[in-house]
PyMOL commands that place a pseudoatom at each C-alpha (Angstrom):
pseudoatom trace, name=CA, resn=MET, resi=1, chain=A, elem=C, hetatm=0, pos=[-119.686, 0.345, 149.887]
pseudoatom trace, name=CA, resn=ALA, resi=2, chain=A, elem=C, hetatm=0, pos=[-121.842, -2.720, 149.271]
pseudoatom trace, name=CA, resn=LYS, resi=3, chain=A, elem=C, hetatm=0, pos=[-120.627, -5.662, 147.249]
pseudoatom trace, name=CA, resn=THR, resi=4, chain=A, elem=C, hetatm=0, pos=[-121.590, -5.580, 143.540]
pseudoatom trace, name=CA, resn=THR, resi=5, chain=A, elem=C, hetatm=0, pos=[-120.539, -9.109, 142.795]
pseudoatom trace, name=CA, resn=ARG, resi=6, chain=A, elem=C, hetatm=0, pos=[-120.531, -12.547, 144.565]
pseudoatom trace, name=CA, resn=ALA, resi=7, chain=A, elem=C, hetatm=0, pos=[-118.257, -15.487, 143.765]
pseudoatom trace, name=CA, resn=LEU, resi=8, chain=A, elem=C, hetatm=0, pos=[-119.870, -18.766, 143.152]
pseudoatom trace, name=CA, resn=SER, resi=9, chain=A, elem=C, hetatm=0, pos=[-118.132, -22.256, 143.170]
pseudoatom trace, name=CA, resn=GLY, resi=10, chain=A, elem=C, hetatm=0, pos=[-119.041, -25.768, 143.642]
pseudoatom trace, name=CA, resn=ALA, resi=11, chain=A, elem=C, hetatm=0, pos=[-122.593, -26.558, 143.985]
pseudoatom trace, name=CA, resn=ALA, resi=12, chain=A, elem=C, hetatm=0, pos=[-123.658, -22.948, 143.971]
pseudoatom trace, name=CA, resn=LYS, resi=13, chain=A, elem=C, hetatm=0, pos=[-121.965, -22.422, 140.631]
pseudoatom trace, name=CA, resn=ASP, resi=14, chain=A, elem=C, hetatm=0, pos=[-123.468, -25.629, 139.164]
pseudoatom trace, name=CA, resn=ALA, resi=15, chain=A, elem=C, hetatm=0, pos=[-126.920, -24.622, 140.313]
pseudoatom trace, name=CA, resn=TYR, resi=16, chain=A, elem=C, hetatm=0, pos=[-126.426, -21.280, 138.704]
pseudoatom trace, name=CA, resn=PHE, resi=17, chain=A, elem=C, hetatm=0, pos=[-125.508, -22.698, 135.342]
pseudoatom trace, name=CA, resn=ARG, resi=18, chain=A, elem=C, hetatm=0, pos=[-128.355, -25.166, 135.541]
pseudoatom trace, name=CA, resn=ARG, resi=19, chain=A, elem=C, hetatm=0, pos=[-130.887, -22.277, 136.223]
pseudoatom trace, name=CA, resn=ALA, resi=20, chain=A, elem=C, hetatm=0, pos=[-129.381, -20.138, 133.444]
pseudoatom trace, name=CA, resn=LEU, resi=21, chain=A, elem=C, hetatm=0, pos=[-129.675, -22.943, 130.911]
pseudoatom trace, name=CA, resn=GLU, resi=22, chain=A, elem=C, hetatm=0, pos=[-133.268, -23.817, 132.031]
pseudoatom trace, name=CA, resn=GLN, resi=23, chain=A, elem=C, hetatm=0, pos=[-134.267, -20.159, 131.397]
pseudoatom trace, name=CA, resn=GLU, resi=24, chain=A, elem=C, hetatm=0, pos=[-133.286, -20.419, 127.749]
pseudoatom trace, name=CA, resn=SER, resi=25, chain=A, elem=C, hetatm=0, pos=[-136.206, -21.787, 125.638]
pseudoatom trace, name=CA, resn=GLY, resi=26, chain=A, elem=C, hetatm=0, pos=[-134.281, -22.296, 122.442]
pseudoatom trace, name=CA, resn=ILE, resi=27, chain=A, elem=C, hetatm=0, pos=[-131.870, -25.003, 123.763]
pseudoatom trace, name=CA, resn=ASP, resi=28, chain=A, elem=C, hetatm=0, pos=[-132.937, -28.612, 123.318]
pseudoatom trace, name=CA, resn=MET, resi=29, chain=A, elem=C, hetatm=0, pos=[-132.382, -31.103, 126.193]
pseudoatom trace, name=CA, resn=PRO, resi=30, chain=A, elem=C, hetatm=0, pos=[-129.453, -33.151, 124.673]
pseudoatom trace, name=CA, resn=VAL, resi=31, chain=A, elem=C, hetatm=0, pos=[-127.528, -30.044, 123.762]
pseudoatom trace, name=CA, resn=GLY, resi=32, chain=A, elem=C, hetatm=0, pos=[-128.304, -28.348, 126.990]
pseudoatom trace, name=CA, resn=ALA, resi=33, chain=A, elem=C, hetatm=0, pos=[-127.162, -31.352, 129.108]
pseudoatom trace, name=CA, resn=ARG, resi=34, chain=A, elem=C, hetatm=0, pos=[-123.855, -31.539, 127.235]
pseudoatom trace, name=CA, resn=LEU, resi=35, chain=A, elem=C, hetatm=0, pos=[-123.314, -27.718, 127.537]
pseudoatom trace, name=CA, resn=LEU, resi=36, chain=A, elem=C, hetatm=0, pos=[-124.237, -27.972, 131.314]
pseudoatom trace, name=CA, resn=ASP, resi=37, chain=A, elem=C, hetatm=0, pos=[-121.776, -30.850, 131.830]
pseudoatom trace, name=CA, resn=ARG, resi=38, chain=A, elem=C, hetatm=0, pos=[-118.843, -28.930, 130.013]
pseudoatom trace, name=CA, resn=LEU, resi=39, chain=A, elem=C, hetatm=0, pos=[-119.521, -25.748, 131.998]
pseudoatom trace, name=CA, resn=GLN, resi=40, chain=A, elem=C, hetatm=0, pos=[-119.783, -27.598, 135.361]
pseudoatom trace, name=CA, resn=SER, resi=41, chain=A, elem=C, hetatm=0, pos=[-116.535, -29.563, 134.649]
pseudoatom trace, name=CA, resn=GLY, resi=42, chain=A, elem=C, hetatm=0, pos=[-114.671, -26.770, 132.964]
pseudoatom trace, name=CA, resn=VAL, resi=43, chain=A, elem=C, hetatm=0, pos=[-115.330, -23.693, 135.063]
pseudoatom trace, name=CA, resn=ALA, resi=44, chain=A, elem=C, hetatm=0, pos=[-113.994, -23.545, 138.551]
pseudoatom trace, name=CA, resn=GLN, resi=45, chain=A, elem=C, hetatm=0, pos=[-115.563, -20.223, 139.759]
pseudoatom trace, name=CA, resn=VAL, resi=46, chain=A, elem=C, hetatm=0, pos=[-117.784, -17.499, 138.346]
pseudoatom trace, name=CA, resn=ARG, resi=47, chain=A, elem=C, hetatm=0, pos=[-118.415, -13.991, 139.533]
pseudoatom trace, name=CA, resn=VAL, resi=48, chain=A, elem=C, hetatm=0, pos=[-122.081, -12.887, 139.438]
pseudoatom trace, name=CA, resn=ARG, resi=49, chain=A, elem=C, hetatm=0, pos=[-123.250, -9.448, 139.506]
pseudoatom trace, name=CA, resn=LEU, resi=50, chain=A, elem=C, hetatm=0, pos=[-125.797, -8.450, 142.040]
pseudoatom trace, name=CA, resn=ASP, resi=51, chain=A, elem=C, hetatm=0, pos=[-128.771, -6.327, 140.711]
pseudoatom trace, name=CA, resn=ALA, resi=52, chain=A, elem=C, hetatm=0, pos=[-128.727, -3.067, 142.257]
pseudoatom trace, name=CA, resn=GLY, resi=53, chain=A, elem=C, hetatm=0, pos=[-130.369, -3.246, 145.669]
pseudoatom trace, name=CA, resn=SER, resi=54, chain=A, elem=C, hetatm=0, pos=[-131.897, -6.569, 145.286]
pseudoatom trace, name=CA, resn=GLY, resi=55, chain=A, elem=C, hetatm=0, pos=[-129.054, -8.808, 146.382]
pseudoatom trace, name=CA, resn=GLU, resi=56, chain=A, elem=C, hetatm=0, pos=[-129.772, -11.251, 143.579]
pseudoatom trace, name=CA, resn=PRO, resi=57, chain=A, elem=C, hetatm=0, pos=[-127.456, -12.540, 141.002]
pseudoatom trace, name=CA, resn=GLY, resi=58, chain=A, elem=C, hetatm=0, pos=[-128.130, -10.927, 137.658]
pseudoatom trace, name=CA, resn=LYS, resi=59, chain=A, elem=C, hetatm=0, pos=[-125.119, -11.191, 135.230]
pseudoatom trace, name=CA, resn=VAL, resi=60, chain=A, elem=C, hetatm=0, pos=[-122.112, -13.361, 134.837]
pseudoatom trace, name=CA, resn=GLU, resi=61, chain=A, elem=C, hetatm=0, pos=[-118.750, -11.668, 134.584]
pseudoatom trace, name=CA, resn=SER, resi=62, chain=A, elem=C, hetatm=0, pos=[-116.397, -13.444, 132.311]
pseudoatom trace, name=CA, resn=GLY, resi=63, chain=A, elem=C, hetatm=0, pos=[-113.011, -11.465, 132.373]
pseudoatom trace, name=CA, resn=SER, resi=64, chain=A, elem=C, hetatm=0, pos=[-112.778, -9.396, 129.163]
pseudoatom trace, name=CA, resn=ALA, resi=65, chain=A, elem=C, hetatm=0, pos=[-115.738, -11.108, 127.388]
pseudoatom trace, name=CA, resn=GLU, resi=66, chain=A, elem=C, hetatm=0, pos=[-119.142, -9.428, 127.116]
pseudoatom trace, name=CA, resn=THR, resi=67, chain=A, elem=C, hetatm=0, pos=[-121.451, -10.117, 129.974]
pseudoatom trace, name=CA, resn=ALA, resi=68, chain=A, elem=C, hetatm=0, pos=[-124.637, -11.860, 129.280]
pseudoatom trace, name=CA, resn=PRO, resi=69, chain=A, elem=C, hetatm=0, pos=[-127.836, -11.019, 131.283]
pseudoatom trace, name=CA, resn=ALA, resi=70, chain=A, elem=C, hetatm=0, pos=[-129.476, -13.773, 133.268]
pseudoatom trace, name=CA, resn=SER, resi=71, chain=A, elem=C, hetatm=0, pos=[-131.933, -12.826, 135.796]
pseudoatom trace, name=CA, resn=VAL, resi=72, chain=A, elem=C, hetatm=0, pos=[-132.700, -14.911, 138.766]
pseudoatom trace, name=CA, resn=SER, resi=73, chain=A, elem=C, hetatm=0, pos=[-135.979, -14.880, 140.667]
pseudoatom trace, name=CA, resn=SER, resi=74, chain=A, elem=C, hetatm=0, pos=[-136.222, -15.329, 144.522]
pseudoatom trace, name=CA, resn=ALA, resi=75, chain=A, elem=C, hetatm=0, pos=[-137.653, -18.909, 143.926]
pseudoatom trace, name=CA, resn=GLN, resi=76, chain=A, elem=C, hetatm=0, pos=[-134.426, -19.764, 142.028]
pseudoatom trace, name=CA, resn=GLU, resi=77, chain=A, elem=C, hetatm=0, pos=[-132.335, -18.240, 144.638]
pseudoatom trace, name=CA, resn=ALA, resi=78, chain=A, elem=C, hetatm=0, pos=[-134.023, -20.334, 147.210]
pseudoatom trace, name=CA, resn=SER, resi=79, chain=A, elem=C, hetatm=0, pos=[-133.283, -23.543, 145.085]
pseudoatom trace, name=CA, resn=LEU, resi=80, chain=A, elem=C, hetatm=0, pos=[-129.741, -22.427, 145.136]
pseudoatom trace, name=CA, resn=ASN, resi=81, chain=A, elem=C, hetatm=0, pos=[-129.751, -22.710, 148.904]
pseudoatom trace, name=CA, resn=GLU, resi=82, chain=A, elem=C, hetatm=0, pos=[-131.582, -26.001, 148.762]
pseudoatom trace, name=CA, resn=ALA, resi=83, chain=A, elem=C, hetatm=0, pos=[-129.120, -27.448, 146.152]
pseudoatom trace, name=CA, resn=PHE, resi=84, chain=A, elem=C, hetatm=0, pos=[-127.554, -30.803, 146.820]
pseudoatom trace, name=CA, resn=ASP, resi=85, chain=A, elem=C, hetatm=0, pos=[-124.660, -30.465, 149.231]
pseudoatom trace, name=CA, resn=PRO, resi=86, chain=A, elem=C, hetatm=0, pos=[-121.734, -32.702, 147.942]
pseudoatom trace, name=CA, resn=PHE, resi=87, chain=A, elem=C, hetatm=0, pos=[-120.125, -32.519, 151.291]
pseudoatom trace, name=CA, resn=ALA, resi=88, chain=A, elem=C, hetatm=0, pos=[-123.041, -33.867, 153.391]
pseudoatom trace, name=CA, resn=LEU, resi=89, chain=A, elem=C, hetatm=0, pos=[-121.540, -37.447, 153.104]
pseudoatom trace, name=CA, resn=ASN, resi=90, chain=A, elem=C, hetatm=0, pos=[-117.729, -37.687, 153.679]
pseudoatom trace, name=CA, resn=VAL, resi=91, chain=A, elem=C, hetatm=0, pos=[-117.169, -40.701, 151.600]
pseudoatom trace, name=CA, resn=ILE, resi=92, chain=A, elem=C, hetatm=0, pos=[-113.526, -41.340, 152.819]
pseudoatom trace, name=CA, resn=LEU, resi=93, chain=A, elem=C, hetatm=0, pos=[-114.726, -41.093, 156.372]
pseudoatom trace, name=CA, resn=VAL, resi=94, chain=A, elem=C, hetatm=0, pos=[-117.369, -43.461, 156.016]
pseudoatom trace, name=CA, resn=LEU, resi=95, chain=A, elem=C, hetatm=0, pos=[-115.184, -45.850, 154.155]
pseudoatom trace, name=CA, resn=ARG, resi=96, chain=A, elem=C, hetatm=0, pos=[-112.508, -45.718, 156.874]
pseudoatom trace, name=CA, resn=THR, resi=97, chain=A, elem=C, hetatm=0, pos=[-114.885, -46.175, 159.774]
pseudoatom trace, name=CA, resn=ARG, resi=98, chain=A, elem=C, hetatm=0, pos=[-117.675, -48.325, 158.481]
pseudoatom trace, name=CA, resn=GLY, resi=99, chain=A, elem=C, hetatm=0, pos=[-116.423, -49.922, 155.171]
pseudoatom trace, name=CA, resn=ARG, resi=100, chain=A, elem=C, hetatm=0, pos=[-117.366, -50.157, 151.514]
pseudoatom trace, name=CA, resn=ASP, resi=101, chain=A, elem=C, hetatm=0, pos=[-120.811, -51.623, 152.227]
pseudoatom trace, name=CA, resn=ALA, resi=102, chain=A, elem=C, hetatm=0, pos=[-121.720, -48.675, 154.323]
pseudoatom trace, name=CA, resn=VAL, resi=103, chain=A, elem=C, hetatm=0, pos=[-120.490, -46.220, 151.646]
pseudoatom trace, name=CA, resn=LEU, resi=104, chain=A, elem=C, hetatm=0, pos=[-122.814, -47.935, 149.126]
pseudoatom trace, name=CA, resn=ARG, resi=105, chain=A, elem=C, hetatm=0, pos=[-125.687, -47.785, 151.431]
pseudoatom trace, name=CA, resn=GLU, resi=106, chain=A, elem=C, hetatm=0, pos=[-125.153, -44.105, 152.067]
pseudoatom trace, name=CA, resn=LEU, resi=107, chain=A, elem=C, hetatm=0, pos=[-124.762, -43.373, 148.302]
pseudoatom trace, name=CA, resn=GLU, resi=108, chain=A, elem=C, hetatm=0, pos=[-128.053, -45.174, 147.614]
pseudoatom trace, name=CA, resn=ALA, resi=109, chain=A, elem=C, hetatm=0, pos=[-129.937, -42.216, 149.217]
pseudoatom trace, name=CA, resn=ILE, resi=110, chain=A, elem=C, hetatm=0, pos=[-128.675, -40.089, 146.252]
pseudoatom trace, name=CA, resn=GLN, resi=111, chain=A, elem=C, hetatm=0, pos=[-131.024, -40.637, 143.319]
pseudoatom trace, name=CA, resn=SER, resi=112, chain=A, elem=C, hetatm=0, pos=[-129.500, -38.380, 140.805]
pseudoatom trace, name=CA, resn=ALA, resi=113, chain=A, elem=C, hetatm=0, pos=[-126.493, -39.179, 138.606]
pseudoatom trace, name=CA, resn=SER, resi=114, chain=A, elem=C, hetatm=0, pos=[-125.526, -35.416, 138.391]
pseudoatom trace, name=CA, resn=SER, resi=115, chain=A, elem=C, hetatm=0, pos=[-125.610, -35.251, 142.098]
pseudoatom trace, name=CA, resn=LEU, resi=116, chain=A, elem=C, hetatm=0, pos=[-123.414, -38.348, 142.369]
pseudoatom trace, name=CA, resn=ARG, resi=117, chain=A, elem=C, hetatm=0, pos=[-120.976, -36.869, 139.843]
pseudoatom trace, name=CA, resn=LEU, resi=118, chain=A, elem=C, hetatm=0, pos=[-120.949, -33.600, 141.735]
pseudoatom trace, name=CA, resn=LEU, resi=119, chain=A, elem=C, hetatm=0, pos=[-120.128, -35.353, 145.051]
pseudoatom trace, name=CA, resn=ALA, resi=120, chain=A, elem=C, hetatm=0, pos=[-117.261, -37.316, 143.227]
pseudoatom trace, name=CA, resn=ARG, resi=121, chain=A, elem=C, hetatm=0, pos=[-115.889, -34.141, 141.746]
pseudoatom trace, name=CA, resn=GLU, resi=122, chain=A, elem=C, hetatm=0, pos=[-116.002, -32.007, 144.819]
pseudoatom trace, name=CA, resn=GLN, resi=123, chain=A, elem=C, hetatm=0, pos=[-114.493, -34.664, 147.019]
pseudoatom trace, name=CA, resn=GLN, resi=124, chain=A, elem=C, hetatm=0, pos=[-111.905, -35.322, 144.356]
pseudoatom trace, name=CA, resn=LEU, resi=125, chain=A, elem=C, hetatm=0, pos=[-112.845, -38.863, 143.680]
pseudoatom trace, name=CA, resn=SER, resi=126, chain=A, elem=C, hetatm=0, pos=[-111.995, -39.665, 140.136]
pseudoatom trace, name=CA, resn=ILE, resi=127, chain=A, elem=C, hetatm=0, pos=[-114.739, -41.638, 138.214]
pseudoatom trace, name=CA, resn=GLY, resi=128, chain=A, elem=C, hetatm=0, pos=[-115.274, -42.258, 134.651]
pseudoatom trace, name=CA, resn=THR, resi=129, chain=A, elem=C, hetatm=0, pos=[-117.526, -40.177, 132.377]
pseudoatom trace, name=CA, resn=GLU, resi=130, chain=A, elem=C, hetatm=0, pos=[-118.862, -43.206, 130.456]
pseudoatom trace, name=CA, resn=LEU, resi=131, chain=A, elem=C, hetatm=0, pos=[-120.657, -44.605, 133.600]
pseudoatom trace, name=CA, resn=ALA, resi=132, chain=A, elem=C, hetatm=0, pos=[-124.395, -44.726, 132.728]
pseudoatom trace, name=CA, resn=THR, resi=133, chain=A, elem=C, hetatm=0, pos=[-126.340, -46.202, 135.628]
pseudoatom trace, name=CA, resn=LEU, resi=134, chain=A, elem=C, hetatm=0, pos=[-126.538, -44.986, 139.140]
pseudoatom trace, name=CA, resn=ALA, resi=135, chain=A, elem=C, hetatm=0, pos=[-125.149, -48.386, 140.437]
pseudoatom trace, name=CA, resn=GLU, resi=136, chain=A, elem=C, hetatm=0, pos=[-122.097, -47.972, 138.207]
pseudoatom trace, name=CA, resn=ILE, resi=137, chain=A, elem=C, hetatm=0, pos=[-121.473, -44.365, 139.473]
pseudoatom trace, name=CA, resn=ARG, resi=138, chain=A, elem=C, hetatm=0, pos=[-121.948, -45.490, 143.196]
pseudoatom trace, name=CA, resn=ASP, resi=139, chain=A, elem=C, hetatm=0, pos=[-119.500, -48.373, 142.719]
pseudoatom trace, name=CA, resn=ALA, resi=140, chain=A, elem=C, hetatm=0, pos=[-116.939, -46.091, 141.053]
pseudoatom trace, name=CA, resn=ILE, resi=141, chain=A, elem=C, hetatm=0, pos=[-117.182, -43.532, 143.803]
pseudoatom trace, name=CA, resn=ALA, resi=142, chain=A, elem=C, hetatm=0, pos=[-116.595, -46.398, 146.423]
pseudoatom trace, name=CA, resn=THR, resi=143, chain=A, elem=C, hetatm=0, pos=[-113.684, -47.821, 144.299]
pseudoatom trace, name=CA, resn=ALA, resi=144, chain=A, elem=C, hetatm=0, pos=[-112.157, -44.370, 144.049]
pseudoatom trace, name=CA, resn=ALA, resi=145, chain=A, elem=C, hetatm=0, pos=[-112.357, -43.773, 147.680]
pseudoatom trace, name=CA, resn=GLU, resi=146, chain=A, elem=C, hetatm=0, pos=[-110.704, -47.146, 148.442]
pseudoatom trace, name=CA, resn=ARG, resi=147, chain=A, elem=C, hetatm=0, pos=[-107.956, -46.304, 145.989]
pseudoatom trace, name=CA, resn=ARG, resi=148, chain=A, elem=C, hetatm=0, pos=[-107.456, -43.003, 147.765]
pseudoatom trace, name=CA, resn=VAL, resi=149, chain=A, elem=C, hetatm=0, pos=[-107.225, -44.573, 151.180]
pseudoatom trace, name=CA, resn=ALA, resi=150, chain=A, elem=C, hetatm=0, pos=[-104.810, -47.211, 149.895]
pseudoatom trace, name=CA, resn=ASN, resi=151, chain=A, elem=C, hetatm=0, pos=[-102.639, -44.505, 148.317]
pseudoatom trace, name=CA, resn=ARG, resi=152, chain=A, elem=C, hetatm=0, pos=[-102.393, -42.584, 151.533]
pseudoatom trace, name=CA, resn=LYS, resi=153, chain=A, elem=C, hetatm=0, pos=[-101.624, -45.793, 153.533]
pseudoatom trace, name=CA, resn=ALA, resi=154, chain=A, elem=C, hetatm=0, pos=[-98.686, -46.456, 150.998]
pseudoatom trace, name=CA, resn=ALA, resi=155, chain=A, elem=C, hetatm=0, pos=[-97.448, -42.883, 151.158]
pseudoatom trace, name=CA, resn=ALA, resi=156, chain=A, elem=C, hetatm=0, pos=[-97.436, -43.047, 154.950]
pseudoatom trace, name=CA, resn=GLY, resi=157, chain=A, elem=C, hetatm=0, pos=[-95.636, -46.356, 155.282]
for i in range(1, 157): cmd.bond("trace and resi %d" % i, "trace and resi %d" % (i + 1))
show_as sticks, trace
zoom trace
């Protein structure tokens, strides 16, 4: 028996929400951005129905609530696979082996605030939501990594 649903979490879940909101023409950008941020931070995992025979996600299952259709094209499925990988850079490892400046240099390659926030969330590095510029977000990520390393050293010693 073939699978009829697929679980999405992390970057795949975030990309799914982003695509679903982009498909809706009645949502203006500020409202859509706030809704996307709330969904990405508030939902840990979704189960997506696979359309019969196509293997593509089609509907989101939400427990006992009604399901809402959200068809996904093959081009959008490809973008799911090419989505930002928040684990491509291990911030803690770079900090411990090469230092804070190396972390900041590595983070400079990421030119999207949402990607930086995703990296911080997935690597469990707490940063403030009020940060506006890329430089502030990068600095907050490096500081959170330093705090985690210091906490680990304190707990071990």
